[in-house]
LUMSE-966787 format. One record per residue (C-alpha): residue number from 1; x, y, z. Coordinates in steps of 0.1 Angstrom, whole numbers. Example, Ala and Ser with C-alpha at 12.3 -4.5 7.8 and 13.67 -1.06 7.14 Angstrom:
BEGIN
<site 1,<123,-45,78>>
<site 2,<137,-11,71>>
This chain:
BEGIN
<site 1,<-6,93,-110>>
<site 2,<-3,57,-118>>
<site 3,<12,45,-150>>
<site 4,<-9,21,-173>>
<site 5,<-3,-1,-204>>
<site 6,<-27,-1,-234>>
<site 7,<-23,-20,-266>>
<site 8,<-31,-5,-300>>
<site 9,<-37,-35,-326>>
<site 10,<-17,-15,-352>>
<site 11,<10,2,-334>>
<site 12,<15,-20,-302>>
<site 13,<18,-11,-265>>
<site 14,<22,22,-250>>
<site 15,<20,39,-215>>
<site 16,<-1,65,-202>>
<site 17,<-5,83,-170>>
<site 18,<-40,84,-156>>
<site 19,<-61,85,-126>>
<site 20,<-75,55,-111>>
<site 21,<-111,63,-120>>
<site 22,<-100,63,-157>>
<site 23,<-80,34,-156>>
<site 24,<-104,10,-172>>
<site 25,<-113,35,-200>>
<site 26,<-96,29,-233>>
<site 27,<-68,54,-242>>
<site 28,<-62,69,-275>>
<site 29,<-32,56,-293>>
<site 30,<-4,84,-296>>
<site 31,<3,73,-333>>
<site 32,<-34,69,-346>>
<site 33,<-57,82,-322>>
<site 34,<-79,52,-321>>
<site 35,<-90,39,-288>>
<site 36,<-69,11,-273>>
<site 37,<-80,-12,-243>>
<site 38,<-58,-15,-211>>
<site 39,<-37,-45,-206>>
<site 40,<-25,-63,-176>>
<site 41,<11,-58,-169>>
<site 42,<38,-63,-143>>
<site 43,<46,-35,-120>>
<site 44,<75,-16,-130>>
<site 45,<96,-24,-98>>
<site 46,<129,-6,-115>>
<site 47,<111,27,-113>>
<site 48,<99,22,-77>>
<site 49,<116,36,-47>>
<site 50,<136,10,-29>>
<site 51,<115,15,4>>
<site 52,<82,8,-18>>
<site 53,<98,-23,-33>>
<site 54,<107,-36,2>>
<site 55,<73,-27,15>>
<site 56,<57,-47,-16>>
<site 57,<79,-77,-9>>
<site 58,<71,-78,29>>
<site 59,<33,-75,20>>
<site 60,<36,-105,-4>>
<site 61,<56,-125,22>>
<site 62,<30,-121,45>>
<site 63,<0,-124,24>>
<site 64,<-5,-161,35>>
<site 65,<12,-162,70>>
<site 66,<13,-131,85>>
<site 67,<39,-124,113>>
<site 68,<23,-121,146>>
<site 69,<37,-93,165>>
<site 70,<36,-95,204>>
<site 71,<47,-70,230>>
<site 72,<73,-87,254>>
<site 73,<58,-97,286>>
<site 74,<64,-72,316>>
<site 75,<88,-84,344>>
<site 76,<70,-84,378>>
<site 77,<93,-54,390>>
<site 78,<86,-34,360>>
<site 79,<46,-31,364>>
<site 80,<33,2,362>>
<site 81,<14,16,393>>
<site 82,<-23,17,391>>
<site 83,<-27,51,406>>
<site 84,<-23,82,385>>
<site 85,<4,109,387>>
<site 86,<-19,129,409>>
<site 87,<-20,103,434>>
<site 88,<-56,90,431>>
<site 89,<-70,61,414>>
<site 90,<-85,72,377>>
<site 91,<-117,52,381>>
<site 92,<-123,69,414>>
<site 93,<-121,106,402>>
<site 94,<-149,126,414>>
<site 95,<-155,105,445>>
């Protein structure tokens, strides 16, 4: 479950693990049990797996200018034959 930050007026910021459906609900302060609203905070990258950090960075970089990935063009000698392995043409099956 994701970890969210909430801020109590009297006791400050605390974290709580909740489901995404409950993320907008107020959380009870662990010190005084009063409801505390969720605050917007930076993601905790230090706790993230290195692969997740790389994926997040790659996503941020491609947000405005996504990389275009293309398959290299086939050389004329590398073209695949049009017939199937059985010797016939796939679009003429049953004729």
